[in-house]
VEXDREN-2710 file (C-alpha; in Angstrom, 1 decimal):
% VEXDREN-2710
k/r/px/py/pz
1/UNK/-22.8/-39.7/-55.3
2/UNK/-21.8/-36.0/-55.4
3/UNK/-22.0/-34.0/-52.1
4/UNK/-21.7/-30.2/-51.7
5/UNK/-20.3/-29.3/-48.2
6/UNK/-21.0/-25.7/-47.2
7/UNK/-19.0/-25.1/-44.1
8/UNK/-16.8/-22.3/-43.0
9/UNK/-15.1/-23.9/-40.0
10/UNK/-11.8/-25.3/-41.5
11/UNK/-11.4/-28.1/-38.9
12/UNK/-15.0/-29.3/-39.3
13/UNK/-14.8/-29.0/-43.0
14/UNK/-11.5/-31.0/-43.2
15/UNK/-12.9/-33.8/-41.0
16/UNK/-16.1/-34.1/-43.0
17/UNK/-14.2/-34.0/-46.3
18/UNK/-11.9/-36.8/-45.2
19/UNK/-14.8/-38.9/-43.8
20/UNK/-17.1/-38.5/-46.8
21/UNK/-14.3/-39.2/-49.4
22/UNK/-13.4/-42.3/-47.5
23/UNK/-17.0/-43.4/-47.8
24/UNK/-16.6/-43.1/-51.6
25/UNK/-18.5/-39.8/-52.1
26/UNK/-17.3/-37.1/-54.5
27/UNK/-17.2/-33.9/-52.4
28/UNK/-16.9/-30.3/-53.3
29/UNK/-16.4/-27.7/-50.6
30/UNK/-17.6/-24.1/-50.3
31/UNK/-16.6/-22.1/-47.2
32/UNK/-19.2/-19.4/-47.8
33/UNK/-22.6/-18.9/-49.4
34/UNK/-21.9/-17.2/-52.7
35/UNK/-19.2/-19.8/-53.5
36/UNK/-21.8/-22.5/-52.8
37/UNK/-24.2/-20.9/-55.2
38/UNK/-21.6/-20.9/-58.0
39/UNK/-20.8/-24.5/-57.4
40/UNK/-24.4/-25.5/-57.4
41/UNK/-24.8/-23.9/-60.8
42/UNK/-21.7/-25.6/-62.2
43/UNK/-22.1/-29.1/-60.7
44/UNK/-24.6/-31.9/-60.6
45/UNK/-25.2/-32.4/-56.9
46/UNK/-27.0/-35.2/-55.1
47/UNK/-27.0/-33.8/-51.6
48/UNK/-26.0/-30.6/-49.7
49/UNK/-24.6/-30.4/-46.2
50/UNK/-25.3/-26.9/-45.1
51/UNK/-24.0/-24.9/-42.2
52/UNK/-26.2/-21.9/-41.2
53/UNK/-23.6/-19.6/-39.8
54/UNK/-21.8/-18.7/-43.0
55/UNK/-19.6/-15.5/-43.1
56/UNK/-21.3/-13.9/-46.0
57/UNK/-24.9/-14.9/-45.6
58/UNK/-27.3/-16.8/-43.4
59/UNK/-27.5/-20.5/-44.5
60/UNK/-31.3/-20.1/-44.5
61/UNK/-31.0/-17.5/-47.3
62/UNK/-29.0/-19.9/-49.4
63/UNK/-31.7/-22.5/-48.7
64/UNK/-34.4/-20.1/-49.7
65/UNK/-32.6/-19.3/-53.0
66/UNK/-32.2/-23.0/-53.7
67/UNK/-35.8/-23.8/-53.2
68/UNK/-36.9/-20.7/-55.1
69/UNK/-35.2/-22.3/-58.2
70/UNK/-37.4/-25.4/-57.7
71/UNK/-34.3/-27.5/-56.8
72/UNK/-35.2/-30.7/-55.1
73/UNK/-31.7/-31.7/-54.0
74/UNK/-31.8/-32.9/-50.4
75/UNK/-30.3/-30.6/-47.8
76/UNK/-29.0/-31.7/-44.4
77/UNK/-28.6/-28.6/-42.2
78/UNK/-25.6/-28.8/-39.8
79/UNK/-25.4/-25.9/-37.3
80/UNK/-24.2/-24.8/-33.9
81/UNK/-27.6/-23.0/-33.4
82/UNK/-29.7/-24.9/-30.9
83/UNK/-33.4/-24.8/-30.1
84/UNK/-36.6/-25.9/-31.7
85/UNK/-37.2/-22.5/-33.4
86/UNK/-34.0/-22.8/-35.5
87/UNK/-34.9/-26.4/-36.5
88/UNK/-38.5/-25.4/-37.4
89/UNK/-37.2/-22.4/-39.4
90/UNK/-34.8/-24.6/-41.4
91/UNK/-37.4/-27.3/-42.1
92/UNK/-39.9/-24.6/-43.1
93/UNK/-37.4/-23.2/-45.6
94/UNK/-37.1/-26.6/-47.2
95/UNK/-34.4/-28.5/-45.3
96/UNK/-34.8/-32.3/-45.4
97/UNK/-32.9/-33.0/-42.1
98/UNK/-31.3/-31.1/-39.3
99/UNK/-28.3/-31.8/-37.0
100/UNK/-26.8/-29.7/-34.2
101/UNK/-23.1/-29.4/-33.6
102/UNK/-21.3/-31.2/-32.0
103/UNK/-22.5/-34.3/-33.9
104/UNK/-21.6/-38.0/-34.1
105/UNK/-20.0/-38.7/-37.5
106/UNK/-21.6/-42.1/-37.8
107/UNK/-25.0/-40.6/-37.3
108/UNK/-24.3/-37.9/-39.9
109/UNK/-23.2/-40.6/-42.4
110/UNK/-26.3/-42.7/-41.7
111/UNK/-28.5/-39.6/-42.3
112/UNK/-26.7/-38.8/-45.5
113/UNK/-27.3/-42.4/-46.8
114/UNK/-31.0/-42.2/-45.8
115/UNK/-31.5/-38.9/-47.6
116/UNK/-29.8/-40.2/-50.7
117/UNK/-31.8/-43.4/-50.8
118/UNK/-35.0/-41.4/-50.4
119/UNK/-34.2/-38.9/-53.1
120/UNK/-33.4/-41.7/-55.6
121/UNK/-36.3/-43.9/-54.5
122/UNK/-33.9/-46.7/-53.4
123/UNK/-35.0/-49.3/-50.9
124/UNK/-31.5/-50.6/-50.4
125/UNK/-27.9/-49.4/-51.1
126/UNK/-27.9/-51.0/-54.5
127/UNK/-29.4/-50.4/-57.9
128/UNK/-30.3/-53.4/-60.0
129/UNK/-31.1/-53.4/-63.7
130/UNK/-31.0/-56.8/-65.4
131/UNK/-27.5/-58.2/-65.2
132/UNK/-26.2/-54.9/-63.7
133/UNK/-25.8/-54.3/-60.0
134/UNK/-24.5/-50.9/-58.9
135/UNK/-23.7/-49.6/-55.4
136/UNK/-23.6/-45.8/-55.5
137/UNK/-22.5/-45.7/-51.8
138/UNK/-19.4/-47.9/-52.5
139/UNK/-18.9/-46.8/-56.1
140/UNK/-18.8/-50.4/-57.4
141/UNK/-20.6/-52.1/-60.2
142/UNK/-20.9/-55.8/-61.3
143/UNK/-22.2/-57.2/-64.5
144/UNK/-23.3/-60.8/-64.8
145/UNK/-21.8/-61.3/-61.3
146/UNK/-18.4/-60.0/-62.3
147/UNK/-16.8/-56.8/-61.0
148/UNK/-16.7/-54.0/-63.6
149/UNK/-13.4/-52.1/-63.3
150/UNK/-14.4/-48.6/-64.5
151/UNK/-12.4/-45.4/-64.7
152/UNK/-14.0/-42.7/-62.5
153/UNK/-15.8/-40.8/-65.2
154/UNK/-17.2/-43.9/-66.9
155/UNK/-18.5/-45.0/-63.5
156/UNK/-20.2/-41.6/-62.9
157/UNK/-22.0/-41.8/-66.2
158/UNK/-23.1/-45.3/-65.5
159/UNK/-24.3/-44.3/-62.0
160/UNK/-26.4/-41.4/-63.2
161/UNK/-27.9/-43.4/-66.1
162/UNK/-28.6/-46.3/-63.7
163/UNK/-30.3/-44.1/-61.1
164/UNK/-32.4/-42.7/-63.9
165/UNK/-33.0/-46.0/-65.8
166/UNK/-35.7/-45.7/-68.4
167/UNK/-35.5/-41.9/-68.3
168/UNK/-33.6/-39.6/-70.6
169/UNK/-30.5/-37.9/-69.1
170/UNK/-29.3/-34.9/-71.1
171/UNK/-25.8/-34.7/-72.4
172/UNK/-25.5/-31.3/-70.6
173/UNK/-26.3/-32.9/-67.3
174/UNK/-23.7/-35.7/-67.9
175/UNK/-21.1/-33.1/-68.8
176/UNK/-21.9/-31.1/-65.6
177/UNK/-21.7/-34.3/-63.6
178/UNK/-18.2/-35.0/-64.9
179/UNK/-16.9/-31.4/-64.6
180/UNK/-14.8/-30.3/-61.7
181/UNK/-13.5/-26.9/-60.8
182/UNK/-11.0/-25.9/-63.5
183/UNK/-11.6/-29.1/-65.4
184/UNK/-14.8/-28.8/-67.6
185/UNK/-15.9/-31.7/-69.7
186/UNK/-17.5/-31.0/-73.1
187/UNK/-20.0/-32.9/-75.2
188/UNK/-17.4/-34.7/-77.2
189/UNK/-15.9/-36.2/-74.1
190/UNK/-19.3/-37.4/-72.9
191/UNK/-19.8/-39.1/-76.3
192/UNK/-16.4/-40.9/-75.9
193/UNK/-17.3/-42.1/-72.4
194/UNK/-20.8/-43.3/-73.5
195/UNK/-19.2/-45.2/-76.4
196/UNK/-16.8/-47.0/-74.1
197/UNK/-19.7/-47.9/-71.7
198/UNK/-21.7/-49.3/-74.7
199/UNK/-18.8/-51.6/-75.5
200/UNK/-18.7/-52.8/-71.9
201/UNK/-22.4/-53.5/-71.9
202/UNK/-22.4/-55.5/-75.1
203/UNK/-24.2/-58.9/-74.8
204/UNK/-25.4/-57.9/-71.3
205/UNK/-29.1/-57.4/-72.2
206/UNK/-28.7/-53.7/-71.5
207/UNK/-28.3/-50.8/-73.9
208/UNK/-27.6/-47.0/-73.7
209/UNK/-29.8/-45.5/-76.3
210/UNK/-29.5/-42.1/-77.8
211/UNK/-32.6/-39.9/-77.9
212/UNK/-31.7/-37.5/-80.6
213/UNK/-31.7/-33.9/-79.4
214/UNK/-32.5/-35.0/-75.9
215/UNK/-29.8/-37.2/-74.4
216/UNK/-29.2/-40.8/-73.4
217/UNK/-31.3/-43.5/-71.7
218/UNK/-30.2/-46.8/-70.1
219/UNK/-32.7/-49.6/-70.5
220/UNK/-33.0/-53.3/-70.9
221/UNK/-32.5/-54.2/-74.6
222/UNK/-35.7/-55.3/-76.3
END
Protein backbone atom coordinates (compact mmCIF):
# COMPACT_ATOMS: atom_id res chain seq x y z
CA UNK A 1 0.00 0.00 0.00
CA UNK A 2 1.37 3.41 -1.03
CA UNK A 3 0.93 6.30 1.41
CA UNK A 4 1.64 9.98 0.74
CA UNK A 5 2.57 11.85 3.91
CA UNK A 6 2.13 15.63 3.64
CA UNK A 7 3.70 17.06 6.80
CA UNK A 8 6.09 19.98 7.27
CA UNK A 9 7.16 19.29 10.87
CA UNK A 10 10.40 17.28 10.50
CA UNK A 11 10.10 15.48 13.85
CA UNK A 12 6.51 14.37 13.25
CA UNK A 13 7.30 13.44 9.66
CA UNK A 14 10.31 11.35 10.65
CA UNK A 15 8.35 9.50 13.33
CA UNK A 16 5.48 8.73 10.96
CA UNK A 17 7.79 7.69 8.15
CA UNK A 18 9.56 5.23 10.42
CA UNK A 19 6.35 3.80 11.88
CA UNK A 20 4.57 3.42 8.54
CA UNK A 21 7.56 1.81 6.86
CA UNK A 22 7.87 -0.63 9.76
CA UNK A 23 4.23 -1.52 9.11
CA UNK A 24 5.18 -2.43 5.52
CA UNK A 25 3.74 0.63 3.79
CA UNK A 26 5.57 2.32 0.96
CA UNK A 27 5.70 6.00 1.95
CA UNK A 28 6.56 9.13 0.03
CA UNK A 29 6.90 12.42 1.91
CA UNK A 30 6.10 15.99 0.90
CA UNK A 31 6.86 18.82 3.36
CA UNK A 32 4.69 21.33 1.48
CA UNK A 33 1.60 21.45 -0.74
CA UNK A 34 3.05 22.06 -4.20
CA UNK A 35 5.46 19.19 -3.70
CA UNK A 36 2.55 16.98 -2.69
CA UNK A 37 0.67 17.85 -5.87
CA UNK A 38 3.66 16.85 -7.98
CA UNK A 39 3.97 13.53 -6.16
CA UNK A 40 0.26 12.83 -6.57
CA UNK A 41 0.56 13.29 -10.32
CA UNK A 42 3.64 11.06 -10.53
CA UNK A 43 2.67 8.27 -8.11
CA UNK A 44 -0.18 5.82 -7.65
CA UNK A 45 -1.28 6.55 -4.07
CA UNK A 46 -3.63 4.50 -1.86
CA UNK A 47 -3.97 7.01 0.98
CA UNK A 48 -2.93 10.54 1.97
CA UNK A 49 -2.09 11.71 5.47
CA UNK A 50 -2.50 15.47 5.25
CA UNK A 51 -1.40 18.22 7.62
CA UNK A 52 -3.42 21.42 7.26
CA UNK A 53 -0.76 23.90 8.38
CA UNK A 54 1.57 23.71 5.39
CA UNK A 55 4.11 26.49 4.72
CA UNK A 56 3.01 27.26 1.14
CA UNK A 57 -0.74 26.65 1.21
CA UNK A 58 -3.57 25.62 3.48
CA UNK A 59 -4.02 21.86 3.50
CA UNK A 60 -7.71 22.40 2.76
CA UNK A 61 -6.74 23.99 -0.55
CA UNK A 62 -4.74 20.90 -1.49
CA UNK A 63 -7.75 18.80 -0.53
CA UNK A 64 -10.06 20.96 -2.66
CA UNK A 65 -7.75 20.58 -5.68
CA UNK A 66 -7.60 16.82 -5.16
CA UNK A 67 -11.37 16.41 -5.07
CA UNK A 68 -11.83 18.82 -7.99
CA UNK A 69 -9.86 16.29 -10.07
CA UNK A 70 -12.43 13.66 -9.04
CA UNK A 71 -9.78 11.74 -7.11
CA UNK A 72 -11.26 9.30 -4.60
CA UNK A 73 -8.04 8.51 -2.75
CA UNK A 74 -8.84 8.48 0.99
CA UNK A 75 -7.48 11.39 3.02
CA UNK A 76 -6.73 11.37 6.74
CA UNK A 77 -6.35 14.95 7.96
CA UNK A 78 -3.79 15.37 10.74
CA UNK A 79 -3.59 18.83 12.28
CA UNK A 80 -2.83 20.91 15.35
CA UNK A 81 -5.97 22.97 14.72
CA UNK A 82 -8.65 22.08 17.23
CA UNK A 83 -12.36 22.68 17.32
CA UNK A 84 -15.44 21.32 15.63
CA UNK A 85 -15.42 24.01 12.93
CA UNK A 86 -12.04 22.86 11.59
CA UNK A 87 -13.17 19.24 11.59
CA UNK A 88 -16.39 20.10 9.78
CA UNK A 89 -14.48 22.20 7.22
CA UNK A 90 -12.09 19.32 6.48
CA UNK A 91 -14.87 16.75 6.16
CA UNK A 92 -16.93 19.10 3.97
CA UNK A 93 -13.95 19.50 1.61
CA UNK A 94 -13.74 15.73 1.18
CA UNK A 95 -11.57 14.40 4.01
CA UNK A 96 -12.39 10.84 5.05
CA UNK A 97 -11.12 11.09 8.62
CA UNK A 98 -9.65 13.69 10.98
CA UNK A 99 -7.19 13.52 13.88
CA UNK A 100 -5.84 16.28 16.09
CA UNK A 101 -2.23 16.57 17.23
CA UNK A 102 -0.90 15.25 19.52
CA UNK A 103 -2.14 11.82 18.51
CA UNK A 104 -1.67 8.20 19.52
CA UNK A 105 0.33 6.38 16.87
CA UNK A 106 -1.57 3.14 17.40
CA UNK A 107 -4.87 4.90 16.77
CA UNK A 108 -3.52 6.56 13.63
CA UNK A 109 -2.32 3.21 12.25
CA UNK A 110 -5.71 1.65 13.04
CA UNK A 111 -7.50 4.45 11.20
CA UNK A 112 -5.13 4.08 8.24
CA UNK A 113 -5.94 0.36 8.03
CA UNK A 114 -9.67 1.06 8.28
CA UNK A 115 -9.55 3.66 5.49
CA UNK A 116 -7.56 1.36 3.23
CA UNK A 117 -9.89 -1.58 3.83
CA UNK A 118 -12.89 0.62 3.06
CA UNK A 119 -11.39 2.09 -0.10
CA UNK A 120 -10.59 -1.38 -1.47
CA UNK A 121 -13.84 -3.00 -0.25
CA UNK A 122 -11.96 -5.38 2.03
CA UNK A 123 -13.73 -7.00 4.98
CA UNK A 124 -10.43 -8.32 6.38
CA UNK A 125 -6.73 -7.54 6.01
CA UNK A 126 -6.37 -10.21 3.31
CA UNK A 127 -7.31 -10.60 -0.34
CA UNK A 128 -8.19 -14.10 -1.55
CA UNK A 129 -8.48 -15.18 -5.15
CA UNK A 130 -8.52 -18.91 -5.77
CA UNK A 131 -5.25 -20.37 -4.51
CA UNK A 132 -3.77 -16.91 -3.88
CA UNK A 133 -3.91 -15.15 -0.53
CA UNK A 134 -2.36 -11.72 -0.26
CA UNK A 135 -1.96 -9.39 2.72
CA UNK A 136 -1.45 -5.80 1.53
CA UNK A 137 -0.82 -4.67 5.11
CA UNK A 138 2.00 -7.17 5.66
CA UNK A 139 3.20 -7.23 2.03
CA UNK A 140 3.06 -11.02 1.97
CA UNK A 141 1.53 -13.50 -0.46
CA UNK A 142 0.92 -17.25 -0.42
CA UNK A 143 0.02 -19.54 -3.29
CA UNK A 144 -1.46 -22.98 -2.60
CA UNK A 145 -0.55 -22.44 1.04
CA UNK A 146 3.13 -21.76 0.35
CA UNK A 147 4.83 -18.40 0.82
CA UNK A 148 5.61 -16.54 -2.40
CA UNK A 149 8.98 -14.86 -2.12
CA UNK A 150 8.60 -11.93 -4.49
CA UNK A 151 10.92 -9.03 -5.34
CA UNK A 152 9.36 -5.70 -4.34
CA UNK A 153 8.21 -4.66 -7.80
CA UNK A 154 6.68 -8.03 -8.64
CA UNK A 155 4.81 -7.92 -5.34
CA UNK A 156 3.47 -4.43 -6.06
CA UNK A 157 2.14 -5.50 -9.46
CA UNK A 158 0.53 -8.59 -7.92
CA UNK A 159 -0.97 -6.44 -5.17
CA UNK A 160 -2.62 -3.92 -7.48
CA UNK A 161 -3.87 -6.66 -9.83
CA UNK A 162 -5.27 -8.61 -6.87
CA UNK A 163 -7.01 -5.56 -5.39
CA UNK A 164 -8.58 -5.02 -8.82
CA UNK A 165 -9.19 -8.69 -9.66
CA UNK A 166 -11.47 -9.07 -12.67
CA UNK A 167 -10.89 -5.45 -13.71
CA UNK A 168 -8.38 -4.09 -16.19
CA UNK A 169 -5.38 -2.23 -14.77
CA UNK A 170 -3.64 -0.10 -17.36
CA UNK A 171 0.05 -0.49 -18.11
CA UNK A 172 0.47 3.23 -17.38
CA UNK A 173 -0.94 2.81 -13.87
CA UNK A 174 1.35 -0.14 -13.20
CA UNK A 175 4.35 1.88 -14.39
CA UNK A 176 3.30 4.76 -12.14
CA UNK A 177 2.89 2.36 -9.24
CA UNK A 178 6.44 1.12 -9.61
CA UNK A 179 8.08 4.48 -10.23
CA UNK A 180 9.87 6.33 -7.47
CA UNK A 181 11.38 9.80 -7.44
CA UNK A 182 14.30 9.76 -9.86
CA UNK A 183 13.62 6.13 -10.81
CA UNK A 184 10.87 5.94 -13.42
CA UNK A 185 9.71 2.58 -14.74
CA UNK A 186 8.72 2.23 -18.40
CA UNK A 187 6.30 -0.03 -20.23
CA UNK A 188 9.01 -2.53 -21.17
CA UNK A 189 9.92 -3.08 -17.53
CA UNK A 190 6.26 -3.61 -16.65
CA UNK A 191 6.03 -6.28 -19.34
CA UNK A 192 9.07 -8.06 -17.87
CA UNK A 193 7.59 -8.09 -14.35
CA UNK A 194 4.21 -9.31 -15.61
CA UNK A 195 5.94 -12.09 -17.56
CA UNK A 196 7.75 -13.21 -14.40
CA UNK A 197 4.51 -13.22 -12.41
CA UNK A 198 2.79 -15.29 -15.09
CA UNK A 199 5.48 -17.94 -14.72
CA UNK A 200 4.99 -17.96 -10.94
CA UNK A 201 1.23 -18.42 -11.36
CA UNK A 202 1.48 -21.34 -13.76
CA UNK A 203 -0.71 -24.29 -12.76
CA UNK A 204 -2.29 -22.20 -9.97
CA UNK A 205 -5.70 -21.75 -11.59
CA UNK A 206 -5.00 -18.02 -11.96
CA UNK A 207 -3.95 -16.05 -15.00
CA UNK A 208 -2.86 -12.51 -15.87
CA UNK A 209 -4.55 -11.79 -19.16
CA UNK A 210 -3.63 -9.01 -21.56
CA UNK A 211 -6.43 -6.78 -22.76
CA UNK A 212 -4.88 -5.44 -25.93
CA UNK A 213 -4.68 -1.66 -25.91
CA UNK A 214 -6.04 -1.51 -22.38
CA UNK A 215 -3.86 -3.32 -19.83
CA UNK A 216 -3.86 -6.45 -17.69
CA UNK A 217 -6.45 -8.31 -15.64
CA UNK A 218 -5.91 -10.98 -12.99
CA UNK A 219 -8.63 -13.64 -12.92
CA UNK A 220 -9.26 -17.28 -12.29
CA UNK A 221 -8.41 -19.28 -15.40
CA UNK A 222 -11.44 -20.68 -17.19
